[in-house]
C-alpha positions, -999 to +999 in steps of 0.1 A: -293-732+468-269-710+490-240-725+509-226-711+537-189-718+549-184-720+587-163-692+605-133-716+606-133-724+573-133-693+563-103-685+585-084-716+572-088-707+536-074-670+544-051-684+562-034-706+538-038-677+514-017-658+534+012-685+538+010-690+500+014-656+494+043-650+521+061-680+505+059-664+469+070-634+480+100-650+497+111-673+469+108-641+450+133-623+470+157-652+470+156-655+433+160-617+428+191-620+451+206-654+435+201-639+402+219-604+411+248-623+427+253-644+397+257-616+374+278-598+398+299-628+402+304-632+363+313-596+360+340-596+383+354-628+367+367-603+339+398-583+347+398-549+327+429-551+308+434-588+303+404-602+302+393-610+261+362-599+241+356-638+242+354-640+279+330-613+278+309-629+252+308-662+273+297-639+297+266-622+277+258-660+267+254-670+306+236-640+311+216-633+283+186-631+299+193-599+316+209-580+289+190-553+277+212-535+255+244-541+228+258-516+211+290-527+187+310-509+164+341-516+143+366-518+174+343-516+205+313-535+222+294-522+250+271-544+272+240-535+295+225-560+319+198-552+344+174-570+370+146-554+383+123-560+415+091-556+389+066-578+410+075-562+444+072-526+430+041-536+412+027-547+445+035-516+463+058-539+487+089-522+480+100-489+455+112-495+424+148-512+425+174-527+407+209-539+400+225-531+369+257-541+350+279-528+320+311-543+301+330-524+274+354-540+252+377-521+229+403-537+203+391-573+217+401-565+251+379-559+281+385-522+294+357-518+316+330-530+339+307-519+360+277-522+385+251-506+405+222-509+430+196-485+432+163-480+447+140-455+440+137-427+466+120-394+456+122-371+486+156-365+472+151-338+444+184-337+430+189-374+430+156-397+428+172-428+444+195-439+469+223-461+456+257-476+453+281-485+422+315-495+412+338-490+377+368-509+372+387-498+344+422-512+329+437-476+334+418-445+350+404-423+321+421-390+317+390-370+323+386-385+360+422-375+373+411-347+386+391-368+411+412-394+420+440-375+440+466-402+422+449-434+435+439-464+421+408-468+442+389-434+445+352-421+456+337-390+431+309-387+457+301-353+470+289-357+509+256-358+517+247-376+485+223-406+489+242-424+468+281-440+467+301-438+435+334-462+434+360-458+409+395-482+405+415-498+379+441-525+378+462-514+398+440-511+430+448-543+457+428-573+457+410-559+488+403-527+476+387-543+442+367-567+470+354-537+487+346-518+458+323-548+446+309-560+479+272-550+471+242-558+497+213-570+478+191-564+508+179-530+490+172-551+460+143-570+480+137-553+512+100-550+519+089-514+535+111-483+541+148-478+546+177-481+522+182-446+523+219-441+529+252-451+507+262-475+534+233-502+527+245-507+492+285-507+492+292-510+533+330-520+529+337-495+502+317-468+528+338-475+558+371-469+528+355-437+515+350-419+553+386-429+557+399-414+530+378-386+537+395-384+574+427-391+559+424-362+535+411-337+564+378-337+556+359-323+591+342-358+605+323-339+627+307-324+595+302-359+579+284-371+608+264-342+609+252-348+575+247-387+580+235-385+614+200-401+611+220-429+593+232-448+623+241-480+609+265-459+585+285-456+617 
């Protein structure tokens, strides 16, 4: 015996399924952003140069779900974390994107924390993602001195790249630290395109970078020409 469904029942069923899918995606997006914010919040409670290895271990315990690697030697430990948009990427609703964190401990003291947000952008042949990252040290590494220009809050980023890299140390001001780690998690869960400029990831640090370049005499007409399509960056 064949069962025929009236069109209104078919439409109602399809509509209900679409609503369920939309709610599921919204919950997925909300959960990803909450997890990333929680990891970032925990990372920034650590202060390189003063926080202890016990402080780092407590963080690792809280965020153990996202711990991807732990490398400990005699007097040091390095921890890596990641949160990825696997479901959204698997459904082809968004390019692969992820939020990443790191902690370095030496001689029972936290000496480095790092965080980064990136999203696959294969249109860039030399760097297959747009991104923002921030690294904080107790003291900036010696190898970095040639980039820092004497500053404690610096941007070793070539103009024109689709990413922004921020480096600072414990001597940076509280406002500089706040700006360095002020990630926008929109690009972790944004459906569709976009998110092709550094300011999409670190909007406050982007403004600081632009001001720093201007102060250093970089031709801003050239800067604006390079980023002319990213109107959200201005």
